[in-house]
C-alpha positions in Angstrom: 21.9 68.9 42.7 23.3 65.6 41.6 21.1 63.7 44.0 18.1 65.6 42.7 18.9 64.6 39.1 19.4 61.0 40.1 16.0 61.0 41.8 14.3 62.5 38.7 16.1 59.9 36.5 15.1 57.1 38.8 11.4 58.3 39.0 11.4 58.5 35.2 12.7 55.0 34.9 10.1 53.8 37.3 7.3 55.4 35.3 8.5 53.4 32.2 8.3 50.1 34.1 6.2 47.7 32.0 6.1 45.1 34.8 4.5 46.8 37.8 4.5 44.9 41.1 1.2 44.2 42.8 1.3 44.0 46.7 0.5 40.5 48.0 -2.3 41.9 50.1 -4.2 42.9 46.9 -3.8 39.4 45.3 -6.8 37.1 45.6 -6.4 33.4 44.9 -9.2 31.1 43.9 -9.8 27.4 43.3 -10.7 28.1 39.6 -7.5 30.0 39.1 -5.5 27.2 40.7 -7.1 24.7 38.4 -6.5 26.7 35.3 -2.8 27.3 36.4 -2.4 23.5 36.8 -3.7 22.9 33.3 -1.5 25.6 31.9 1.7 24.2 33.5 0.9 20.7 32.4 0.3 21.9 28.8 3.5 23.9 28.8 5.4 20.9 30.1 4.0 18.6 27.3 4.6 21.2 24.5 8.1 21.8 25.8 9.0 18.1 25.6 7.5 17.9 22.1 9.4 21.0 21.0 12.6 19.6 22.4 12.1 16.4 20.3 11.6 18.5 17.2 14.8 20.4 18.1 16.7 17.1 18.3 15.4 15.9 14.9 16.9 16.8 11.5 15.5 17.0 8.0 16.8 16.8 4.5 16.9 19.8 2.2 16.9 19.3 -1.6 18.4 21.8 -4.0 18.6 21.4 -7.8 21.1 22.8 -10.2 22.5 22.1 -13.7 25.2 19.4 -13.7 28.2 21.0 -15.4 30.6 18.1 -14.9 30.7 16.0 -18.0 34.4 15.3 -18.2 34.7 12.9 -15.2 34.1 9.2 -15.3 31.0 7.5 -13.9 31.4 4.5 -11.7 29.0 1.6 -12.0 28.9 -0.8 -9.0 27.6 -4.3 -10.0 26.7 -7.5 -8.2 24.5 -9.7 -10.3 24.1 -13.5 -10.3 23.0 -15.2 -13.6 21.8 -18.8 -13.8 24.4 -19.8 -16.3 28.0 -20.9 -15.9 30.7 -18.3 -16.1 32.2 -19.6 -19.3 29.0 -19.1 -21.2 28.3 -15.4 -20.4 30.0 -12.1 -20.9 29.4 -8.6 -19.6 30.5 -5.2 -21.0 29.4 -1.6 -21.6 28.9 0.2 -24.9 28.1 3.9 -24.7 26.9 6.4 -27.3 30.4 7.5 -28.0 31.0 3.9 -29.4 33.4 3.3 -26.5 33.5 -0.3 -25.3 34.5 -1.0 -21.7 35.3 -4.7 -21.3 34.3 -6.5 -18.1 37.9 -7.5 -17.4 38.6 -3.9 -16.4 36.9 -4.3 -13.0 34.4 -7.2 -12.9 35.0 -10.6 -11.4 33.3 -13.8 -12.6 32.7 -16.1 -9.7 31.0 -19.5 -9.9 28.0 -19.6 -7.5 24.8 -21.4 -6.6 21.7 -19.6 -7.8 19.3 -20.9 -5.2 19.7 -19.0 -1.9 20.1 -20.5 1.6 17.3 -19.9 4.2 19.2 -17.0 5.7 19.8 -15.4 2.3 16.1 -15.9 1.4 15.1 -14.1 4.6 17.5 -11.2 3.7 16.0 -11.0 0.2 12.5 -11.0 1.5 13.2 -8.2 3.9 14.9 -6.2 1.2 11.9 -6.6 -1.1 9.6 -5.4 1.7 11.7 -2.3 2.1 11.6 -1.7 -1.6 7.8 -1.9 -1.7 7.5 0.5 1.2 9.9 2.9 -0.5 7.7 3.0 -3.6 4.7 3.9 -1.4 6.3 6.3 1.0 9.0 8.4 -0.6 9.8 10.1 2.7 11.5 7.0 3.9 14.4 7.8 1.6 15.3 10.6 4.0 15.6 8.0 6.8 17.9 5.9 4.6 20.1 8.9 3.8 20.4 9.7 7.6 21.2 6.0 8.4 24.0 5.7 5.7 27.1 3.9 7.0 25.1 2.4 9.9 24.7 -1.0 8.2 25.2 -2.9 5.0 22.8 -4.2 2.4 25.2 -6.8 1.0 24.0 -10.4 0.6 25.2 -12.4 3.6 27.3 -15.5 2.9 25.8 -19.0 2.8 25.5 -20.5 6.2 24.5 -24.1 5.1 27.9 -25.1 3.6 26.1 -26.7 0.6 28.1 -29.2 -1.5 26.0 -28.5 -4.5 28.1 -27.8 -7.6 27.9 -24.2 -8.9 25.2 -23.7 -11.5 25.4 -19.9 -11.8 27.8 -17.1 -12.3 28.1 -14.1 -9.9 29.4 -11.0 -11.7 30.5 -8.4 -9.3 32.9 -5.4 -9.1 32.8 -1.9 -10.7 33.4 -0.2 -14.0 34.3 3.4 -15.0 32.5 4.7 -18.0 32.0 8.0 -19.8 29.2 10.3 -18.5 27.1 9.7 -21.5 24.2 7.3 -22.2 25.3 3.7 -22.5 24.2 0.1 -22.3 25.5 -2.4 -19.8 24.6 -5.9 -20.8 25.1 -9.5 -20.0 24.6 -12.0 -22.8 25.8 -15.3 -24.2 29.5 -15.5 -25.1 32.5 -13.4 -24.3 32.8 -10.0 -25.9 35.3 -9.3 -28.6 36.2 -5.9 -30.2 34.6 -5.1 -33.6 35.2 -2.2 -36.0 31.5 -1.4 -35.9 31.1 -1.9 -32.2 31.6 -5.2 -30.6 30.3 -8.8 -30.8 29.9 -11.8 -28.5 31.0 -15.4 -29.3 27.6 -17.0 -28.9 28.0 -19.6 -31.6 30.0 -21.9 -29.3 27.3 -22.1 -26.7 24.4 -24.6 -26.9 21.1 -22.9 -27.3 19.4 -25.2 -24.8 21.8 -23.9 -22.1 20.4 -20.3 -22.3 18.9 -19.3 -19.0 19.0 -15.6 -18.1 17.2 -16.0 -14.8 19.1 -13.5 -12.6 19.2 -11.8 -9.2 20.4 -8.3 -8.7 22.0 -8.1 -5.3 23.3 -4.6 -5.9 23.4 -2.0 -8.6 24.4 1.6 -8.0 26.2 4.5 -9.7 28.9 6.8 -8.3 30.6 6.5 -5.0 29.7 3.3 -3.1 27.9 4.3 0.1 27.1 1.4 2.5 23.6 1.4 3.9 21.9 3.0 0.9 19.2 0.9 -0.7 19.0 1.3 -4.5 15.8 0.6 -6.6 17.0 -2.7 -8.1 18.6 -4.2 -5.0 17.0 -7.5 -4.2 15.4 -7.9 -7.7 15.0 -11.5 -8.9 13.7 -12.5 -12.4 13.0 -16.0 -13.6 13.2 -16.8 -17.3 10.3 -18.8 -18.7 12.0 -19.3 -22.1 15.5 -19.9 -23.4 15.2 -16.9 -25.8 14.2 -14.2 -23.3 15.4 -10.6 -23.0 15.3 -8.5 -19.8 15.5 -4.8 -20.2 16.0 -2.1 -17.6 15.8 1.6 -18.7 17.6 3.7 -16.1 17.7 7.4 -15.6 20.7 8.4 -13.4 20.6 11.6 -11.4 23.9 13.0 -10.0 23.5 13.5 -6.2 25.7 15.2 -3.6 24.9 13.9 -0.2 25.9 15.9 2.9 24.8 14.6 6.3 26.3 14.9 9.8 27.9 11.5 9.2 29.0 11.4 5.6 29.7 13.6 2.6 29.6 11.7 -0.7 29.2 12.2 -4.5 26.8 9.5 -5.4 23.9 9.0 -7.8 20.2 8.2 -7.5 18.3 6.5 -10.3 14.8 5.6 -11.4 14.2 2.4 -13.5 11.5 1.0 -15.8 11.5 -2.8 -16.4 10.5 -4.7 -19.5 10.9 -8.4 -20.5 9.9 -10.3 -23.6 10.6 -13.5 -25.5 12.6 -13.3 -28.6 10.7 -14.7 -31.5 11.8 -13.6 -35.0 8.9 -15.2 -36.7 6.4 -13.2 -34.6 8.4 -9.9 -35.1 10.0 -9.9 -31.7 13.6 -9.3 -32.6 16.6 -8.9 -30.4 19.2 -10.9 -28.5 18.7 -13.0 -25.4 20.3 -11.5 -22.3 20.1 -8.8 -19.6 20.3 -5.2 -20.9 20.6 -2.1 -18.7 20.3 1.0 -20.7 21.2 4.1 -18.7 21.0 7.8 -19.4 22.2 10.7 -17.2 20.0 13.6 -16.1 21.3 17.1 -16.8 20.2 18.2 -13.3 22.1 17.6 -10.1 20.5 17.2 -6.7 22.2 18.4 -3.5 20.8 16.7 -0.4 21.8 18.4 2.9 20.9 17.4 6.4 19.8 20.4 8.4 19.1 21.1 12.1 17.0 23.7 13.9 19.3 26.4 15.3 19.2 27.0 19.0 18.0 30.6 18.8 14.9 29.4 16.8 14.3 26.7 19.4 14.5 29.3 22.2 12.2 31.7 20.4 9.6 29.0 19.8 9.9 27.9 23.5 9.3 31.5 24.7 6.3 31.7 22.3 4.8 28.5 23.9 5.2 29.7 27.5 4.0 33.3 26.8 1.2 32.2 24.6 -0.2 29.6 27.1 0.0 32.1 29.9 -1.9 34.8 27.9 -4.5 32.4 26.5 -5.3 30.7 29.8 -5.5 34.1 31.5 -8.0 35.3 28.9 -10.1 32.1 29.0 -10.2 32.2 32.8 -11.3 35.8 32.8 -14.0 35.2 30.2 -15.3 32.1 32.0 -15.4 33.9 35.3 -17.3 36.8 33.7 -19.9 34.4 32.2 -20.3 32.6 35.5 -20.9 35.9 37.3 -23.6 37.0 34.8 -25.4 33.7 35.1 -25.3 33.8 38.9 -26.6 37.4 39.0 -29.6 36.4 36.8 -30.4 33.5 39.1 -30.3 35.9 42.1 -32.6 38.5 40.4 -35.0 35.8 39.4 -35.3 34.5 43.0 -36.3 38.0 44.4 -40.0 38.5 45.0 -41.5 42.0 45.7 -43.7 42.7 48.7 -47.5 42.9 48.0 -48.6 46.6 47.4 -51.2 48.4 49.6 -54.0 50.0 47.5 -55.3 53.4 48.3 -58.9 54.6 47.9 -58.1 56.7 44.8 -56.7 53.6 43.0 -53.0 54.2 43.7 -50.8 51.6 45.4 -48.2 52.0 48.0 -45.1 49.8 47.4 -43.3 51.0 50.5 -43.0 48.7 53.4 -45.2 49.7 56.4 -43.4 51.0 59.5 -43.4 48.8 62.5 -45.4 50.3 65.4 -44.0 50.0 68.8 -46.7 48.6 71.0 -44.8 49.1 74.2 -45.8 52.1 76.3 
Protein backbone atom coordinates (compact mmCIF):
# COMPACT_ATOMS: atom_id res chain seq x y z
CA UNK A 1 0.00 0.00 0.00
CA UNK A 2 2.82 2.36 0.89
CA UNK A 3 4.62 1.53 -2.36
CA UNK A 4 1.46 2.30 -4.28
CA UNK A 5 1.13 5.70 -2.57
CA UNK A 6 4.77 6.46 -3.31
CA UNK A 7 4.32 5.60 -6.97
CA UNK A 8 1.26 7.86 -7.20
CA UNK A 9 3.10 10.69 -5.49
CA UNK A 10 6.12 10.23 -7.77
CA UNK A 11 3.95 10.17 -10.89
CA UNK A 12 2.16 13.33 -9.72
CA UNK A 13 5.48 15.08 -9.19
CA UNK A 14 6.62 13.98 -12.65
CA UNK A 15 3.49 15.49 -14.20
CA UNK A 16 4.37 18.81 -12.55
CA UNK A 17 7.86 18.82 -14.11
CA UNK A 18 8.30 22.15 -15.90
CA UNK A 19 11.58 21.01 -17.47
CA UNK A 20 10.81 17.88 -19.49
CA UNK A 21 13.79 16.06 -20.95
CA UNK A 22 13.96 15.41 -24.69
CA UNK A 23 15.73 12.22 -25.85
CA UNK A 24 18.94 12.88 -27.74
CA UNK A 25 17.66 10.86 -30.69
CA UNK A 26 14.95 13.50 -31.20
CA UNK A 27 17.34 16.45 -31.09
CA UNK A 28 18.40 17.84 -34.45
CA UNK A 29 21.41 20.16 -34.74
CA UNK A 30 22.02 22.61 -37.55
CA UNK A 31 24.68 25.07 -38.69
CA UNK A 32 22.32 28.02 -38.24
CA UNK A 33 21.51 26.95 -34.69
CA UNK A 34 25.22 26.62 -33.91
CA UNK A 35 25.90 30.12 -35.29
CA UNK A 36 23.10 31.66 -33.24
CA UNK A 37 24.33 29.81 -30.13
CA UNK A 38 27.85 31.15 -30.67
CA UNK A 39 26.52 34.71 -30.98
CA UNK A 40 24.37 34.22 -27.86
CA UNK A 41 27.29 32.92 -25.76
CA UNK A 42 29.53 35.78 -26.92
CA UNK A 43 26.87 38.38 -26.09
CA UNK A 44 26.30 36.80 -22.67
CA UNK A 45 30.03 36.89 -21.92
CA UNK A 46 30.33 40.58 -22.88
CA UNK A 47 27.24 41.63 -20.92
CA UNK A 48 28.39 39.62 -17.89
CA UNK A 49 31.74 41.42 -17.89
CA UNK A 50 30.00 44.80 -18.20
CA UNK A 51 27.56 43.91 -15.42
CA UNK A 52 30.44 42.86 -13.16
CA UNK A 53 32.15 46.22 -13.74
CA UNK A 54 28.88 47.96 -12.75
CA UNK A 55 28.72 45.76 -9.65
CA UNK A 56 32.24 46.83 -8.66
CA UNK A 57 31.45 50.53 -9.11
CA UNK A 58 29.84 52.77 -6.46
CA UNK A 59 27.75 55.92 -6.64
CA UNK A 60 26.97 58.85 -4.36
CA UNK A 61 23.52 59.29 -2.87
CA UNK A 62 22.43 62.81 -1.85
CA UNK A 63 19.88 63.41 0.90
CA UNK A 64 18.65 66.78 2.15
CA UNK A 65 17.32 67.81 5.53
CA UNK A 66 17.06 70.89 7.73
CA UNK A 67 20.23 71.69 9.67
CA UNK A 68 19.21 71.86 13.32
CA UNK A 69 22.69 72.41 14.75
CA UNK A 70 23.25 76.13 15.31
CA UNK A 71 25.02 75.97 18.67
CA UNK A 72 28.32 74.47 17.52
CA UNK A 73 31.24 76.43 16.08
CA UNK A 74 32.16 76.65 12.43
CA UNK A 75 35.79 76.06 11.49
CA UNK A 76 37.34 78.15 8.69
CA UNK A 77 40.54 76.79 7.11
CA UNK A 78 42.61 79.51 5.44
CA UNK A 79 45.78 79.64 3.35
CA UNK A 80 46.06 82.98 1.52
CA UNK A 81 49.12 84.85 0.29
CA UNK A 82 48.85 88.65 -0.02
CA UNK A 83 51.41 90.74 -1.95
CA UNK A 84 52.14 92.98 1.08
CA UNK A 85 54.48 92.57 4.01
CA UNK A 86 53.05 90.99 7.13
CA UNK A 87 53.41 94.11 9.30
CA UNK A 88 51.11 96.02 6.95
CA UNK A 89 48.10 93.68 6.88
CA UNK A 90 45.65 92.26 9.39
CA UNK A 91 42.98 89.56 9.17
CA UNK A 92 39.97 88.91 11.39
CA UNK A 93 36.29 87.91 11.36
CA UNK A 94 33.25 89.93 12.35
CA UNK A 95 29.88 88.14 12.38
CA UNK A 96 26.29 89.38 12.59
CA UNK A 97 26.29 88.87 16.34
CA UNK A 98 28.96 91.61 16.52
CA UNK A 99 31.45 89.01 17.70
CA UNK A 100 35.02 89.68 16.63
CA UNK A 101 37.45 86.79 16.19
CA UNK A 102 41.02 88.03 16.04
CA UNK A 103 43.49 86.38 13.69
CA UNK A 104 45.84 85.68 16.59
CA UNK A 105 43.47 82.95 17.74
CA UNK A 106 44.60 80.51 15.05
CA UNK A 107 46.20 82.23 12.05
CA UNK A 108 49.92 82.43 11.33
CA UNK A 109 51.56 85.34 9.46
CA UNK A 110 54.51 84.02 7.50
CA UNK A 111 56.74 86.14 5.19
CA UNK A 112 56.77 84.65 1.70
CA UNK A 113 57.59 85.29 -1.94
CA UNK A 114 54.50 86.07 -4.01
CA UNK A 115 55.84 84.80 -7.35
CA UNK A 116 55.67 81.02 -7.63
CA UNK A 117 58.49 78.69 -8.63
CA UNK A 118 58.16 76.67 -11.88
CA UNK A 119 56.93 73.60 -10.01
CA UNK A 120 54.42 75.66 -8.03
CA UNK A 121 53.18 77.33 -11.23
CA UNK A 122 52.57 73.91 -12.77
CA UNK A 123 50.63 72.87 -9.64
CA UNK A 124 48.51 76.03 -9.84
CA UNK A 125 47.86 75.53 -13.56
CA UNK A 126 46.68 71.95 -13.02
CA UNK A 127 44.44 73.04 -10.15
CA UNK A 128 42.86 75.74 -12.31
CA UNK A 129 42.21 73.19 -15.08
CA UNK A 130 40.45 70.93 -12.56
CA UNK A 131 38.38 73.88 -11.33
CA UNK A 132 37.24 74.72 -14.86
CA UNK A 133 36.26 71.08 -15.50
CA UNK A 134 34.35 70.96 -12.21
CA UNK A 135 32.30 73.97 -13.28
CA UNK A 136 31.39 72.26 -16.58
CA UNK A 137 30.89 68.68 -15.32
CA UNK A 138 29.38 68.59 -11.85
CA UNK A 139 29.49 64.78 -11.76
CA UNK A 140 33.26 65.00 -11.25
CA UNK A 141 32.56 66.08 -7.67
CA UNK A 142 31.51 62.48 -6.94
CA UNK A 143 34.92 61.29 -8.10
CA UNK A 144 36.60 63.79 -5.77
CA UNK A 145 34.49 62.60 -2.84
CA UNK A 146 35.48 58.99 -3.54
CA UNK A 147 39.17 59.88 -3.83
CA UNK A 148 39.32 61.81 -0.54
CA UNK A 149 42.41 61.10 1.54
CA UNK A 150 44.16 59.66 -1.55
CA UNK A 151 46.20 62.80 -2.15
CA UNK A 152 46.76 66.37 -1.10
CA UNK A 153 45.93 69.68 -2.77
CA UNK A 154 48.42 71.74 -0.72
CA UNK A 155 50.85 74.02 -2.51
CA UNK A 156 54.22 72.21 -2.80
CA UNK A 157 57.26 73.91 -1.24
CA UNK A 158 59.66 75.92 -3.38
CA UNK A 159 62.28 73.80 -5.08
CA UNK A 160 64.51 76.57 -6.46
CA UNK A 161 65.87 77.84 -3.11
CA UNK A 162 65.40 81.48 -4.13
CA UNK A 163 67.38 84.08 -2.19
CA UNK A 164 64.87 86.78 -3.11
CA UNK A 165 63.71 88.72 -0.02
CA UNK A 166 60.08 88.10 1.02
CA UNK A 167 57.70 90.57 -0.55
CA UNK A 168 54.39 88.99 0.55
CA UNK A 169 52.64 87.57 3.58
CA UNK A 170 51.20 84.08 3.78
CA UNK A 171 48.27 83.93 6.21
CA UNK A 172 47.37 80.36 7.05
CA UNK A 173 45.70 78.39 9.83
CA UNK A 174 42.13 78.06 11.05
CA UNK A 175 39.52 79.99 13.02
CA UNK A 176 36.41 78.93 14.95
CA UNK A 177 33.42 81.23 14.47
CA UNK A 178 29.71 81.22 15.33
CA UNK A 179 27.35 79.50 12.88
CA UNK A 180 25.90 82.80 11.68
CA UNK A 181 26.67 84.99 8.72
CA UNK A 182 29.99 86.78 8.99
CA UNK A 183 32.75 88.61 7.19
CA UNK A 184 36.33 87.40 7.06
CA UNK A 185 38.56 90.13 5.70
CA UNK A 186 42.18 91.06 5.16
CA UNK A 187 42.90 94.77 4.99
CA UNK A 188 45.55 97.34 5.84
CA UNK A 189 46.69 97.54 9.45
CA UNK A 190 46.23 95.32 12.46
CA UNK A 191 42.75 94.98 13.93
CA UNK A 192 41.91 96.57 17.29
CA UNK A 193 38.72 96.19 19.36
CA UNK A 194 36.15 98.97 19.14
CA UNK A 195 32.87 99.58 21.04
CA UNK A 196 30.95 99.66 17.76
CA UNK A 197 32.76 96.78 16.14
CA UNK A 198 36.43 96.97 15.34
CA UNK A 199 38.95 99.09 13.46
CA UNK A 200 42.27 98.69 11.69
CA UNK A 201 45.37 100.83 12.23
CA UNK A 202 45.74 101.85 8.59
CA UNK A 203 46.97 105.39 9.19
CA UNK A 204 50.52 104.18 9.84
CA UNK A 205 50.83 102.48 6.44
CA UNK A 206 51.91 104.40 3.35
CA UNK A 207 49.14 104.48 0.75
CA UNK A 208 51.56 103.70 -2.09
CA UNK A 209 52.39 100.34 -0.49
CA UNK A 210 48.80 99.09 -0.85
CA UNK A 211 48.75 95.99 -3.03
CA UNK A 212 46.02 93.45 -2.47
CA UNK A 213 47.05 91.09 -5.22
CA UNK A 214 46.51 87.70 -3.63
CA UNK A 215 46.50 83.97 -4.18
CA UNK A 216 44.09 81.61 -2.41
CA UNK A 217 45.87 78.29 -2.02
CA UNK A 218 43.12 76.88 0.19
CA UNK A 219 39.83 77.97 1.70
CA UNK A 220 37.37 75.55 3.25
CA UNK A 221 34.80 75.30 6.03
CA UNK A 222 34.38 72.54 8.57
CA UNK A 223 36.58 69.52 9.09
CA UNK A 224 39.71 69.58 6.93
CA UNK A 225 39.54 66.66 4.46
CA UNK A 226 42.71 66.16 2.36
CA UNK A 227 42.10 65.55 -1.33
CA UNK A 228 38.92 67.64 -1.52
CA UNK A 229 39.14 70.53 -4.00
CA UNK A 230 37.18 73.62 -2.98
CA UNK A 231 35.83 76.30 -5.36
CA UNK A 232 38.44 78.98 -4.51
CA UNK A 233 41.53 76.74 -4.35
CA UNK A 234 44.14 77.98 -6.81
CA UNK A 235 42.49 81.39 -7.35
CA UNK A 236 44.88 84.27 -8.09
CA UNK A 237 43.91 87.95 -8.40
CA UNK A 238 46.21 90.79 -9.47
CA UNK A 239 45.35 94.29 -8.33
CA UNK A 240 45.53 97.02 -10.99
CA UNK A 241 45.19 99.88 -8.49
CA UNK A 242 46.29 100.64 -4.93
CA UNK A 243 42.68 101.28 -3.87
CA UNK A 244 41.10 98.03 -4.94
CA UNK A 245 38.52 95.88 -3.15
CA UNK A 246 38.07 92.15 -3.78
CA UNK A 247 34.80 90.66 -2.57
CA UNK A 248 33.75 87.02 -2.33
CA UNK A 249 30.12 86.23 -1.47
CA UNK A 250 30.01 82.68 -0.13
CA UNK A 251 27.05 80.42 0.68
CA UNK A 252 28.10 77.55 2.96
CA UNK A 253 26.18 74.26 2.94
CA UNK A 254 26.75 71.83 5.87
CA UNK A 255 27.67 68.42 4.47
CA UNK A 256 28.03 65.01 6.05
CA UNK A 257 30.29 62.80 3.95
CA UNK A 258 30.13 59.03 4.37
CA UNK A 259 32.23 56.91 2.01
CA UNK A 260 33.91 53.53 2.34
CA UNK A 261 37.14 55.36 3.26
CA UNK A 262 36.10 58.31 5.41
CA UNK A 263 33.28 59.74 7.46
CA UNK A 264 33.52 63.49 8.02
CA UNK A 265 31.41 66.54 8.86
CA UNK A 266 32.53 69.13 6.34
CA UNK A 267 30.97 71.93 4.33
CA UNK A 268 30.54 72.68 0.64
CA UNK A 269 30.15 76.23 -0.61
CA UNK A 270 29.35 78.25 -3.70
CA UNK A 271 30.93 81.64 -4.36
CA UNK A 272 30.33 84.80 -6.37
CA UNK A 273 33.26 87.13 -7.02
CA UNK A 274 33.36 90.87 -7.45
CA UNK A 275 36.16 93.43 -7.59
CA UNK A 276 36.16 97.19 -7.93
CA UNK A 277 38.39 100.22 -7.49
CA UNK A 278 37.64 102.50 -4.54
CA UNK A 279 37.00 106.03 -5.76
CA UNK A 280 35.01 108.19 -3.37
CA UNK A 281 34.72 111.02 -5.93
CA UNK A 282 33.01 108.64 -8.39
CA UNK A 283 30.70 107.18 -5.72
CA UNK A 284 32.58 103.90 -5.28
CA UNK A 285 32.96 103.79 -1.50
CA UNK A 286 34.54 101.18 0.68
CA UNK A 287 37.85 100.02 2.06
CA UNK A 288 40.71 98.47 0.12
CA UNK A 289 41.25 94.82 0.97
CA UNK A 290 40.00 91.25 0.57
CA UNK A 291 36.50 90.57 1.94
CA UNK A 292 34.88 87.15 2.18
CA UNK A 293 31.27 87.45 3.25
CA UNK A 294 29.82 84.07 4.10
CA UNK A 295 26.33 82.91 5.01
CA UNK A 296 25.12 79.47 6.07
CA UNK A 297 22.38 77.51 4.36
CA UNK A 298 19.55 76.14 6.46
CA UNK A 299 19.73 72.84 4.58
CA UNK A 300 22.19 70.07 5.31
CA UNK A 301 23.35 67.58 2.68
CA UNK A 302 24.23 63.99 3.51
CA UNK A 303 26.43 62.36 0.85
CA UNK A 304 26.64 58.57 1.14
CA UNK A 305 28.60 56.19 -1.07
CA UNK A 306 26.46 53.21 -2.03
CA UNK A 307 27.17 49.86 -3.66
CA UNK A 308 24.96 47.41 -5.55
CA UNK A 309 24.00 44.48 -3.26
CA UNK A 310 25.01 40.99 -4.36
CA UNK A 311 21.44 39.72 -4.65
CA UNK A 312 20.61 42.48 -7.12
CA UNK A 313 23.72 41.67 -9.15
CA UNK A 314 22.72 37.98 -9.19
CA UNK A 315 19.16 38.75 -10.30
CA UNK A 316 20.40 41.04 -13.10
CA UNK A 317 22.88 38.36 -14.20
CA UNK A 318 20.12 35.72 -14.35
CA UNK A 319 17.99 38.16 -16.35
CA UNK A 320 20.81 38.63 -18.86
CA UNK A 321 21.39 34.88 -19.34
CA UNK A 322 17.70 33.95 -19.52
CA UNK A 323 16.76 36.91 -21.67
CA UNK A 324 19.46 36.23 -24.27
CA UNK A 325 18.55 32.52 -24.43
CA UNK A 326 14.88 33.28 -24.95
CA UNK A 327 15.42 36.13 -27.41
CA UNK A 328 17.95 34.28 -29.59
CA UNK A 329 15.69 31.21 -29.60
CA UNK A 330 12.71 33.23 -30.80
CA UNK A 331 14.76 35.11 -33.41
CA UNK A 332 16.23 31.85 -34.70
CA UNK A 333 12.75 30.28 -34.96
CA UNK A 334 11.31 33.30 -36.77
CA UNK A 335 14.25 33.42 -39.18
CA UNK A 336 13.98 29.72 -39.93
CA UNK A 337 10.23 30.07 -40.55
CA UNK A 338 10.77 32.97 -42.97
CA UNK A 339 13.50 31.08 -44.84
CA UNK A 340 11.25 28.02 -45.21
CA UNK A 341 8.39 30.13 -46.63
CA UNK A 342 10.70 31.78 -49.17
CA UNK A 343 12.21 28.44 -50.23
CA UNK A 344 8.74 26.87 -50.66
CA UNK A 345 7.66 29.71 -52.96
CA UNK A 346 10.74 29.28 -55.09
CA UNK A 347 10.02 25.55 -55.41
CA UNK A 348 6.38 26.16 -56.40
CA UNK A 349 7.44 28.74 -58.95
CA UNK A 350 9.88 26.31 -60.61
CA UNK A 351 7.12 23.61 -61.13
CA UNK A 352 5.71 23.51 -64.72
CA UNK A 353 2.49 21.50 -65.47
CA UNK A 354 2.37 18.95 -68.36
CA UNK A 355 0.59 20.08 -71.57
CA UNK A 356 -3.09 19.05 -71.58
CA UNK A 357 -4.65 16.78 -74.25
CA UNK A 358 -7.81 18.29 -75.85
CA UNK A 359 -10.88 16.17 -76.56
CA UNK A 360 -13.25 16.60 -79.51
CA UNK A 361 -15.97 18.07 -77.29
CA UNK A 362 -13.61 20.87 -76.13
CA UNK A 363 -12.57 19.32 -72.81
CA UNK A 364 -8.99 18.76 -71.87
CA UNK A 365 -7.30 15.83 -70.23
CA UNK A 366 -4.72 16.91 -67.65
CA UNK A 367 -3.81 13.36 -66.69
CA UNK A 368 -0.57 11.85 -67.79
CA UNK A 369 -0.95 9.18 -70.51
CA UNK A 370 -0.22 5.62 -69.54
CA UNK A 371 2.88 4.13 -71.02
CA UNK A 372 2.12 1.25 -73.42
CA UNK A 373 4.19 -1.80 -73.26
CA UNK A 374 5.40 -2.53 -76.78
CA UNK A 375 6.86 -5.83 -75.85
CA UNK A 376 4.89 -8.87 -76.80
